[in-house]
N, C-alpha and C positions, 0 to 999 in steps of 0.2 A: 372802434369805431360807431359812432353815435347814429342811431335808425330812426327812421321817422315814425316807425310803427312803434305801438305800445310795447310791452314784456310779454303780457297775456296773451297779446294775439299772435307774437314772434312764438311763443309755447305753443300752442294752438294750431300753427300751421301745419306741422307733421304731423299728426293726429288726423289734421283734415284733408292732407294729399293724395288717400285713396281713392277720396272722392273728389277730385280735381277736375274731371270732364262734368260731372252734373254742373258743377259750379260754374264753368265755364260757359256750358251750353247757356245757364240763369244768366250767367252776365251778358251773353252775346243778346237773347230776347229784353232784359232789361234794358238794352243799348237802343234796342231797334222800336221799343215801346216810347223810350224817350224822344227818339229823332221823329218818331210821328206825331207826338204831341206838337211837335215845332209845325205841322202842318196848318194847322188850324187858326193860330194867330197871322200866318201868313194869307192863306184863304180868306180871310175877314178880309184882312187890307184890301185885296183883289175885289172883295165884293164891294164895299164902300167907296172905294176910288175909283172904282174900272167898274163894275157890272152893275150895278145900280143905276148910277148916274146915264149910262147909254141903254138900259133898259133891255137887257142882251140874255131871252131868256136860255139858249143852250149852256150857254157859259154858267149862269144860274144852274143850273141844274149841275154841272161840271164842279160847281164850287160846293153846292150843297154836298154832293157825291165824297167831293174829298174830306168834307168837315166828317160829314158818317165815318168814312172809311179811316179815319185819323184816328177818334173815340174809341171805334169796334175794333180795331188793330193792335190798339194802345190797350185796352184792358183784353185782348186773347193773350198777347204775347207778354204782358204783366202777369196773367194768371198760369201760363205756361211755366214763366222762368221762377215764380211762385211754388210752384210743382216739383219741379226739379231741383231748387233749392233746399225742399221739406225732403227731397228724397235723401240729397245728400247728407243732410244735418243728422236726419235719425238713424244712418248708417255711422254717422260721427260718433253718435249717443249711445249707442247699441254697443260701439268699440270703448269706449269711454268705459263703459259699466260693466265690460267684460273683462277690460285691463286693471279696472278700480279692483276688482274682487279678486282678479290675479295675485295682485299686488298687495291688496289686505289677507289674502289667503299665503303669503310668504313672510307676514310678521308672526313675532316672536309670539311667547306666552305672556314676556312680560307685558305686552303693549293692550292684551285683553285682558290682563289682569287690571289695568288702571284706567281704562275705555271703557265705559259706560254702552251700552248695543245700542241705542239711540243714537250717540254719537258717531257709532260708526256706521247706520243707516242713514244719518241725513247727507252725506255728498252723493249718496245712488239717489238721491230724491230730487230736493229743490235744487241744487247748484246744476246739474246737470241737465235738468230742466230749464234754467234759468239760461245755459249753455245753448240747451236745441232753440231757445227763442229766439237768443243772440244768431244763429243760424238761417233759422227759417223765416223772421221776418225782420227781426232787428237790424241783421247785416244788409239784406236786400232793400232795405227801405234806406241806409245810409248811403246803398252804393245809388243807387236810384237819385237820391236827391244830391250824390255828387255829379256824376252824369249830367243830369238833368240840367243840373245847374251850369256848369261846362258849356251844353250847348245851348240853353236859354240864353248866358251872355254873350256866345259867338254869335246867337240872333238877336240877339239887342244891338249889338254893334254893326251887325250889317244895318240896320233900322234903320237908328241914331245915333252916330258916335258921341252928338252931345250928350244928350238924355243916359247913355250908358255912363258917360263922368259923372253925373250926379248922382249914380246908383252907387256906381264901386266902391268908391268911401267907405260906405255904410257897411259893408261887407267885412272888412278888418274892423270896425268898430262891434259888429255883432261877435267875431270870433275871439278877440279880446277880453268882451264880456263872458262868453264860454270860458276862456283857459281861465278867469278871474274865481269860477264859480268849480272849478275840475275838482282840484283839492279836496274841497268841504263836502262836493257831494259823493264823491270816493271815499271819504272817510266816515261819511252816516253809511253808506250803502255797506260798509264792513262791520258797523257795531249793529245794522238789521241782521245781519248773515247770522252774526253771535250768539245775539237776543233768539233769534229763531230756532241755532243749534240748542243752545240751552232748553227751551223749553219741549225739545222733541225728545233729549233725552231725557229729563224729567216726565213726560206722557209716557215712554217707553217703559221707565220702572214703573211709573204710577199704575198705569193696566195691568202689566205683567205681577204684581203684587196685591192686587185689589182685595181679595179674600183676605188676606193677614192684615193690609190696611183697615181693613172693617172689626175685624175681630181685637185688634189694637184701637178700635173706637178713635181710630186718625183719619178718618175720612174727611172731615170739615177744616181741619188743619192742613191738611194736604191739598186741598180747595183753595184756601188761601192762597195756597204756595204756587200752586198755578194758576190762580189770578193774578197775584204778583209778576210773576213770569210775562205772563197774555201783556199783563198792563205794559211793562217794563219794554217789552217787544212793539206794542200800537204805538207808545212812547216815540222808538228811536222813529217805524216810520213817519211818525205826524211830524218829527223834523225835518226828514228828510223830504219829505213832501213840502211842507212851507220855504225850504229853501229852493226847490225848485220852483214853488210856486212865485218866489220873488224873482229869481230867473226869467221866467215865464214875463214878468210884467216889463223889466226891465228889457229884454230880448224883444219886447213886440212895440215896443218903444223904436226901435231904429227899423225894425218894419214898417210900423205906420209914418214914420216920418220918410221913409225912401218912397213910399207912396205917393204922398202929399208933394213932395219935391216933385216928380215926374210930373202928375197932373198940372202942378204949379206951370212947372218949364215948357212942358209941351204943352199948353196952351196958350200959353208967351207966342212960343214957336208958330202955333198955325194961327195965331191974330198975326202975325206978320209975315204968314205965306211961306216960312221956311219947311213945316211940316204938312204933311194934308190929315186929313182926319180920321181918314183909314190907318194911318201910320201909326199916330197917337192912340187909337182904339188898340192896334196889336199889340204896340209896347206896354200899354199899360195891363194887358193879357200876358204878355212876358215877364212883367214885372211879378204881377199874382203868382204866376208858375214859379218864379226865384226865389220869392220869399215865403209861399203858403209852406212847405215842408219844412220851413225854417220857423217855423211859427211855433211847428209839435217838437221842436227841437230839445227843448224840458224832457218833457218824456222820455224821447229816444235817446237822450242824454244818460238820463236817472237810468233807464234799465238798459244803457250799454255798464255805465258802473256798477250796477248790481252782476252783471254776467262777468266784468273782470273782479269782481269780487267774489264769485263762485269761481271762475278758473283759476284765484289766486288760494281758495281754500281747496280744491282737488289739488293742485300742485304740492300743498303742504303736506297732504296725504302720501302723495308719491315721496317726499321727503323724508318722508319718514324709512330707516334701511332697518333691517330685521336684526335682533341681538342675537339671533343664530342662523348665520349662514353658512352655506355648503362649500366649504373649498373646493376650489378651480381644478385640483390636483387628487380629492377626495375620489376614493376607491370601495365597492362594497365588501363585504364582510368574505372573507374566502369563503368558501362551499367544503362543509365538512369540518371545518376549523372547532377545535373546543371552545365554547364562548364562555371560559374565567374573564373574572369581572375582578381591576382593580382601582383602587383609590389611592393615587398616589400625590401628598402634602395637598390635598382638597381645600380650598378655602371658598365659601360664597356666601354674599348676602343680598338683597332684594336691596332696591333702590332706596336711598334714606334709611335703611335698618341696618347699617353696619354688618358684620359677618353674620351666618345664620347657623354655619355649621363650619367644622376645623377638622378635617381626617389627615392625620399624617399618613396613615396605611391602614388599607382594609380590602381584605381581597375573598372572593367569592368562586369558589370552584363550579363549574357546571355540574347541575343536577341538582344542588342543593337545595333545600326547604328553607329557608330561614324568616322568621321572625323580627320584624323591627317595633320595638314597643319604649315609651314613654310619655313623660306629659305632656300635655298643648304645648306648641310652639318648642320643643326641644328637638325641631329640625328633620323628624322620621320620614316625611312626605319630601321632603327637599332629596336625598339621597336619591328616592323613585325619581324623581324630576329631571335628576341632572344623568343619570344613567339614560335615561329615555332621550335626552339632550331637550327637555323645554327649554333647560336653560344652560349653558356654559359656565365653569366655574371662573372666577377670578384668578386664582393661582392655580398649578397642579393641575394633574391628570386623572380622567377617566379613561378608563382602557377598558376595552373588551378586545377578547381573542386577539393581544398583546397592540392592538391597535388605539389610540386615542380618537375618543367616539368624533373629535373634529376632521377626524383625516377618515371619516368613514361616509358615504353617503346617505343624505339622510334616508332616501329609499328604502338602501338596506338595512338602514339603523330602525326605521320603524317596522320593519317587515319581520325583526327579529325579535325586538323587544317590545311588549305590551304595555304601557300604563291606566288602568283603569282607576278614575277618583270614587270617590265618596259618592257623589251624586253623575250617575252616566248619562249620557247627554243618549236621548231615543228621539226618533225623527217621525214627524207627522206621514208617515207610509206605514203599511202593513208589516205584520214579524216578520216574514221571509225579507220583505227589503232593507229593513233593521237587521237582522242576521246576515245579512250577505256585504254587508257595507264592510269592504275590505279583501271579501271574498267573494265575488259577483259568479262565480260559476259552482257556487255550493247547489246540490241537490237536495231535494226535501228529505231524501230519508237521511243524509248527513244533517241536517237541521233537526228531523225528530230528534236525531240521536243527541245533540247537546241538550236539546231542550228535555229531554227525559233525563240527565247528567244532574243537570240546575235543580229538578223537581218542577218543574214549570210544562204539566201535563194536561190543561185546563184547553190548550190550546191543539192536544193531539187528540182526547178522549172523546171528543162533543160529535162532529161529522168533519167530514172531507172538507177539505178550504181554508181551516183552520186558519192555516196558517197566512193566510190572503186576510185576515182579520186585521182592520186598520187602527193605528193607537191613535190617540187623541194627542193633541199639539201638548211636547215635554211628556207624552205618555202617564197622562193626568187620569186614564180610565185601568192603571195599574196602582197597587201600592208600590211603596215604596222599595219594598223587598223584592217584590215581583221587576221591577225594574233593573235591579241590583242583577238579579236572576239573567234579565236577559241580554245585559250588557258582559257578563260574566260567559255565557251561552254563546257569544260573537268571538270573543275571544277564543274558547276553544275550538273554534271552527276553524279557525287561524291557524291553530299552534303554534306558538310564539314559544320561541326557545328559551326567551325571558318574560316570566308576567309578574307584573307589579302590581298589586291588589292595595292599595291605599283606604283604607277603611271599606273596600267593596263590599263587604259582608255586614257592614255595621245594623242593616236595618232587617237582618234576620234575626229569630229567636237561637238561643246557644245550639238546641240542637240540630237544628237545618245548617246552620252554620258550621256545625262540624263535621255533619253529612257530605256537604258542597265541597268543604276544603279538600276533604277526604276523597271526593270523586274528583276533583281536580288534579290531586298527585298521583290517582289510577288513572287519569286517561292523558295526562302529560306527563311519562315518568323519568324521560328523559331533561326533561326542562328545569330552568331552574327559578324558584317560587319565592317570590319576597312580599309578606304579609304584614303589612303594615296596621298597627291594630292595639286599642286602648285595652281589649276584652282579653284577659287569660285564657278563656274556651278555644280562642281561636289561635293561642300560640301551642295549645297541647301535641298537635301532630307535628310540630315542626324539628329538626333536626338542628337546629341549630341559633338560639334568639340572641339580637343585638338589642344592648339598653343606652338610649341615647337620653342625655339630658346636655341641655345648654348648647347645641352646637356639636357635642364631643360623643365619642362612645366611650361609656364609661363601663359597659359591662357586654361581654363577648363568650356564651356558655350557656350553660344548665345556672351557673351561678347568679346570670342577671336578675332570672326570676326572683332570685332569693333577694337581691339588691333592690327590686323594684316594690315587691311586696315584704321583705321582710321573713319571709320563709321561702323553702325550697320544695317540701315535703309533697304538698298535695298536688301541683303541678308535673313533678319530675312521674308521679305516679298517673298521674291523666294522658302522659306523653307515654309511657309505655306502655300504656294499656291498647294501642295503636297499634295492630301486628302489622299494619298496611306498610310499617317504617320500616321495620325489622327487615320484612322480606324484600325491598327497594335499596338497604343497606344504607341504614341512617338511622339506625339506634344506636346512640355512643354508648 
C-alpha cells in the first residue's frame, strides 16, 4: 500500500514513539499558537470597520488587549511547544546513539578491518545531529506551517470566499514546483553527506598518525589531500545551495503573485462596495501569514532532505549484518568439560583474497603448549582468529569440547578463549581500570600479582596508588613492550582456559620474552597456550610446533623447526633447557 509519508519518516517513527507524549503536547501547543495567530487579523478588521468609526474607547481597549494577548500567547505556546519537542528529540537522539553503538558493537572483525575509524564515528555525529535538528526545529516548523496554513485558509474563506479563490490556485503551483526540485535536492544532499564522510575519515586517520606523517615528510602532501577533500565537500554544498537559491526565486514568484492578485482584486471589491477596508487589511494579513512560512521553504526543504539523507545513512549502518552471529540455539561450554580443540576440513579466506588457510585436520589437546611459526601471510594469525571466532570458517568445523564454535554462546566462548594481538588496545584510564576490563571484581592484590608476573613493577615499587596512574590515549606514555605486558597481565587476571598470543611478546627482548612466556606457563598450568611468533627463542619453551606455509600446516612437531630453519639442534637444546616443561609433562 502506498503511504503518504516518506520511507525515512516511517523508519524514524518507531524510534520516536517512546517520546510520543512529548510530541503530542508539543503539537497541542503549536495548534493553540496557530489559532491565536488568527485573533489579530479579525481584531484589526473589527478595529478598522467598527471601533474607529464609532470612536468607542472601551471597545478600543478590548481590541488592543486581544491583539496583545494574541501575540504574547502565540509566543508563549510556541516556546513551550519548542521546548517539549526539544526534550523529545534529545531522548530520541540519545536512544539512536546508544542503539547505533550497540549495533556496531555486535558487528564482526571483518567490518572493522575494512572500515576506517572516522567512518565509524561519523554517523554518531553529523547525521544524528541533523536528525535531532529535524525533530527539534525543522519538524515543528513544518507542523506549524501546516497547521497555520489550514487555519489561515479557513479564516480567509470566512472573510472573503472570492479572494480565497484567487489565492488557492497558486498553492498547487508552488507544490508542483517543490516536487520538481525534490529529487535534485535530495540527491545533492546525499552527495554532501558522502563528501563530509570522506573528509571525516581522512581527518581521523591524519590526526592519529601525525607523528609518522611528519617523520615521513608527508605533511604538505597530506594537507593538499585534505584541501582537495574539503574543496570537494564545499563544492557539493555550493551546488546544493545554488539549487536551493533557484528554488527560492521561483517559489517567491508564486508568493508575490498571490499578494499582488489579492491587493488588486481586493481593492476593486472595495471600490465596488463589496468589501470593507478592514476586511481587505485583515485578508492581506492572512495572506502574508499564509505565504510567509512558504518563503523560507527552500531552506526548510533542503534541511529536510539533509535530515532524510542522514536517516538513510543511519539506516545503512543498521542494515549491516554481523558476519559472526550467535545461533539462537547456542549453548555455553559445559562446565568442567576438557577444552580439546579440533579443526576439521577447515578453509577460510578474507574477502577478495580467496582461501587463506586450508586445514584438513588439526587436534589440540587441553593444556598443550603450541607454537605456530611460518612466514608472513602463511595464515598463522588466522588460526587464532578462527579459534576465538573473530571470523567463521567458510567450510568445515572448528570444535571446542566437541561443539562447533558456532553452536557456543559468544559470551561463553570469549570467556574461555582469549586472543591477544601484537598491538593490544589500552584505554585512557588508570592501570587498574585497564586490568579490570573483563574481570571488574579483581582485587588490588590480584592485579599486583599479575603485574609482577609480567615484570611490570614500576607501578608497584614507587608509592601507594600507582595502580591509579592514568595511561595516555593508546597507552602512549608506555613503551611498546610495556603495552604488551599490560595486555598479558590483563589476560592472566582472567585465567583463560585457552590463551592465544599473536606476536604479543614481539616488542620484548629475547630474555624478557622467554621469562614471561615461562611465567605464563606456570601461572596457567592447565590452560592451552598458542604462541604465534616469527622468533625461535619465543618457541623454545613449547611442547609442540606447527609450521605453516601458504595456509597449510606443513610441519607438526620438532621437525617443524628444522624445516623452518634448516636445522633442529639449537632449538631442541634450547627447549630441553626449560625444566618447567618437563615438570608439567610437556617434554617430548
